[in-house]
Phi, psi and omega in degrees: 000134181276139181278145179266112180276345184265358186296332181273351182279147177294153180297147179287165178298324180297316178296320178299320179294320178296315180295320179296320180295319179298323179292331182279342181294142186261133175232124183230148173233130180239142178220145175160178180276129179283137178206162176250136180218167174285143175205125185062232180265358184261147180254001187229045181271136184283128177235160173239135188303335182273356183245145178271342180249163177302154181304314181297329177290313181296327181267005180303334180300337185266356182300131180083357180257153174281121183226159169245131181239128174237136177212153179232135176240127180230165181286340182215161179304140179203174177275167177300317180298320178294319180292328181295338177290335176277182180298138180248134177246135176236129177236133180226139177155186180284138182269144175228106186235128181218134166219112187208131173274138183232156179217134177259118178297327184286318185254345184075010183279135176251140175205166180235128173268128179224109180229142175212090182244137177227119178057035180083358178267132178278084183296326180298316179296319179297317180290320179297332179288354180242025179303137181094356179252164180278139180236136166241120186235122176247130178238125181235118179288130185264335181229000000 
């Protein structure tokens, strides 16, 4: 085994910057029952029972960032460990998150844009297909 001669030396500024960046990265876990509710002019916006705002609004912080998303969907509330026994999905890539009400002055038409894409996967569509089920969602910022 080779001895480490640098172990007693203070960390370099570069290492300090890497450690500081790691501390600034955001990791969040969300849990709750998936449901669709009215928001703005739309009647089918995805909500989670533990959040007061739409899922796309709450996850807006990750838009444009490299993230890893893990989620478990179960028929009833459970712990993460219990959910891990079921199928686990991992999605990794750049996030694109939008929730915005729009209005056209020319046509008078109102609409709501709701997008939640990670690494090219339409996470919003996957979650909406599980409305009425319990969700555990982990988001880990990678960069």
